N, C-alpha and C positions, 0 to 999 in steps of 0.2 A: 188420829193426832199426828201431825207432822213434826218431827224432831229436827231442828236446825242445828247442825254441828257448829262448834266455835271455829272461827277462821284462824288459819295459821298466821301468826304475826312474826315478821322478820325484824328483829331489833338490830340496827346497824350502829356500831360503836366505832367512830373514828378516833384514832389515838396517835399521839406523838409525845414520847418521853413522859408518860404519866403512869408509870408502872404501879406506884403506890395506890393511886386512886382507881386505876383500872381494876385492881383486885377487888376493891370495895364495890365498884360498879357491877362487876360480874357476879359477886355474891348477892347483890340486890336483885339482879335479874334471875338468879336461881331461886329466889323467894317469891317470885311472882305467882299470883293465884291463877292467872290466865294460862291456859294450855290449849293447843300446842304452841310452842315458842321456838323460833329459830334465832340463834344468837350469832352474829357475824361481826368479828373484830377486824377492822381494817387498820393495820399498823402502817403509819406513814413515815417509814424510815427511822424508827426510834433507835437511839444509841444506848438506852438503858435496858432494864430487864423486862420490858413490856412483852416481848415475844414469849419469853419463858413463862410469864404470868398467864398469858392467854392459853398457852399449851397446857397449863396445869389444871384447866377447867374442862372436864370431859364434856364432849358434845359441842363445845364452842368451835366455830369454824373461823380459821384465821386466814386473812388475805393480806398481802403486803404490796405496797407501791415500790417501784424500782428506786425512786429517790424521794426525799421529802418534797411534797408538792402542795400541801395545804389541805384544810378540812373539806373544801368543796370537792376536790379530786377523790379524797378518801370516801366521802359519803356517796359519790356517784358510783365508785367501784363496788361498794357494798350493795347499792340499790340494783345495779345490773346483775349481781349474783343472787339476789334474794328470790325466794320462791313463795313468799307469803302473800296473802290477799291484802294485808295491811303492812305498811312499812313504818317502823318507829325508829327515828333517829334519836340516839341518846349519847351525849358527850361522855367521854371516859372519866371526867371528873364529877360525874353525877351518879348517885345511888338512889334508884327509884324506890318509893314506898311500895309495899307488896301488892297493893291493889291498883297501881298506876296504869299498867297496861290494860287490865280488865275495864277500868273506868273509861279510858280513851276509846277502846273498842265499842263499849256500850253507847257512848255519845255518837260515834260515827254510824252505828247500826240504827239507833233510834231516831236520829235527826238527819234525814237524807240530804238536806240542804247544806250541811256542814261538810266541807271538803278537807279540813285539817283541824287538828286539836293541838294546841300548845300548852305545855304544863308550866308550873311555877316552881320556884325554889322554896324549900323550907326556910323558916327563920333561923334555924340552927345550922351552922356549917357542917359539912361532911367530916372535916378534921379540924379540931380546935387549933387556934393559932393566934395571929396578931389582931389588933384592933382594926387595921386596914381590911383584913379579910372579912371580919365580922360586919364592918360597915358596908362593904361592897355587897355582901350576901343579903343583908337586911334591906338595903336600898333597892336592890333589884327585886326582892320579894314584894316590897311595897309598890314598886313601879308596875309589876305584872298584876298585882292584886287590884290596883286602881284601874287597870285597863281591862279587867275581866269582862267577858262578853265577846261581841264581834270586834275584831281588830283589823286595822288597815295601816299601811305605811311601814310596818315592821313585822318581823317574824322571829320568834324565839326558836332557834334551831337546836338548842341544847336538849329539849324534850319536845319532840314533834312527831305526831302520828298522822299518816296520810294513807288512804287506800291506794293500793298499787295501780289501779286503773286511772286514778286521778293523777298520780305522780307521772304516769306515762303521758298525760296531757300537758302538765305544767313544768316537769323537770327537764333537764337536770339542773343542779347548781352550776353557776358559771365558774369554771375552773380558774379564771383570771382573778376572781374576787376572793379575798381571804378574810376580810373584816366586815364586809357589807353584803355578803351573799344572801342573807335573810331578806333584806329589803327588795332585792331583785326578784327572788322567788315569790315574795309576798304579793307583788303586783300582778304576777301571772295567776296566782291562786285567787285573789280577791276579785279579779275580773269575771270569774266564773262561779265561785263558791264562797260561802261564809267560812271565815277562819275564826275558830273559837279559842279564846284564852280562858283557862280555868285553873283554880287552885285545887280542884278535886283531883287533878293529876299532878302529883308533886314528888319531888326528890330532894335529897340533901346534896348541896353543891360545895365543892372546894374552890374558893375564889383565890385571887392573887394575894400573896402574903405580904408583899412589900409595896410601899407607896409609889416607888419609882416605876415598877412594872404596871401597877394599876393606872397611874396617870398617863403612862405611855400608851396604853390601850385606849383610854378615854380620848386622848388627843388624836390618835390615828383613826379610830372609828368615826369621830366627828368629822375629821378632814375628808375622809373618802366618801362620806355621804353627801357632801356638797354637790358634786356633779350629778348625783342621782336626782336630787330635788330640783336643781336648776334645769337639767335636761327635760324633766317632766313638767316644767313650768309651774312648780308648786311654791314659788317664792312667797306669795301672799300668805299661804297657809303656814309656811315656816316662820315668817316674820311675826305673824300674829299668834303663834302658839304659846302655850304657857311656859314651855321650856325656854323659848327665846326671851320671853319677858323676864324670867328668873335669871338667865345668864346676863341680860343687859343690866338689870338692877345690881348684880354682884360686881360687874365691871365698872359701873358708874360709882358705886360705893368705894371701890379701890382707887379709881382715878381721882376722886375728890378728897381722898384721905389727907393729902398734903395741904389742903386749903387752910386749916387752922394755923399752920406754921407760916404760910405765905401771906394770908390776909387777916389774921387775927382770930382769937378764941371764939368769936361769935359765929364763925363759919363752921364750927364743929357740928352744928345742927344738920348741915347738908349731908355729909357722909353717914351720920347716925340715922337720919331719916331714910336714906337710901338703903342702908343695911336693914332697917326695920321693914322696909318694903320688900326686900329680898326674903327675909324670914317669913313675912306674912304670906307671900306667894306660895309657900309650901307648908302652910300651917297645918293642914290635915295630916301630912306626912309626919311632922314633928309630934303631933298629938299621938299618932300611932306608935312612934318610936318610944315616946315617954310611957305609953301604956305597957309595952312589952319589955322595955329595958330600964325604965326609971329616969328621973330628971338629970342626974349627973352624966349618965351615958348620953342623953339627948344633947347636952351642951357640947360634948366632945364630937358627937355625930354631926352637929351643925357646923362646927369648925372645919371638919374634914370635907363636908359637903360644899362649903364655901370654896375651898381649894379646888375641888372637882369642877365647880361652876366656872371658876376662872380659867381652868384648863380647857373646858369646852369652848369658852370664848376665844382662846388662842387657836384652837382647832378650826373654828369657823373662819377666823381671820386668815389663817394660813391656807385653808381650803379655797377661800374666795380668791386669794392672790394666785394660787396655783391654777385655778380655773381660768383666770384672766391670761396667764402667761403660757400655759401648756395646752396645746391642742390635744395631745394624747390623754391628758387628765380629763379634759372636757368630754372625750369620747369613751370614757371608762365603761359606761353602761350602754353604749350604742350597739355594740356587736352582740348578736344573739348568743345565748349559752350553747355550748356544744359539749358532748360527753368527752372526757379525757381518755 
């Protein structure tokens, strides 16, 4: 009988000023059932206690960037130093379930066509906090849950396992990209391998606590994806996607809201019908939220989701304008990725 030893997994944790969650992240890695495990923290110029936190965990290898350079640079530095047969990128605000690494390794081992495994967020945040945090966490759980199976067009970099030999083919992360690096790598991955999204690999995530920060990220990430899709001539796919339809319905509902004041009460039906169309387009999501959180929470969830949908619309509009006016912005994804 041939005994196959378990592969060494290098877990790469990029971090910038997340000392509180970094501790929880490293505690979660210490509880992993898979062995052997190499943990590499790449601190990207933190000004808080992150370095001290990393040093407090025996066996954790700490690397540091000279200056704050973004998550792509930090992940690339960790990948270059890793010795494992499997690389697992885990954000410092995520604490993995004890079987997460073992499950990801099993999928990669048992299904040779799978070149990468993306994990999901638990429905419960890593640290209790605001409604905004809970909404963001639950929404992204639903989004990844709905996408389970083979995925294209995006890549969840917060929980991502890739065999080192495959990463040598498709990496590194583009150091110029800080908000859309996952889409860039996803294209190179899916050209050659299947990328699997699964809730079997899961972790608790600490999302943004304030609405201002959350909406800022939504706006920026939407805007910087515009040249990615336009450069790759995916306009038709973007325009006809469910997300675009949802965003359009929300914007039309907002744009027609003044009609009753301008043209009379009878016109109230127009924004109301558009708002109902917007709600219906995500009916499955709202049913799920109601199931796990209850009806009152679902109403508040829908209200915040409407604000997010409108913000996405602003991001699309600004991104298109910037694409038309800025040659540099149009070429954001044209240059190949190089290791920093």
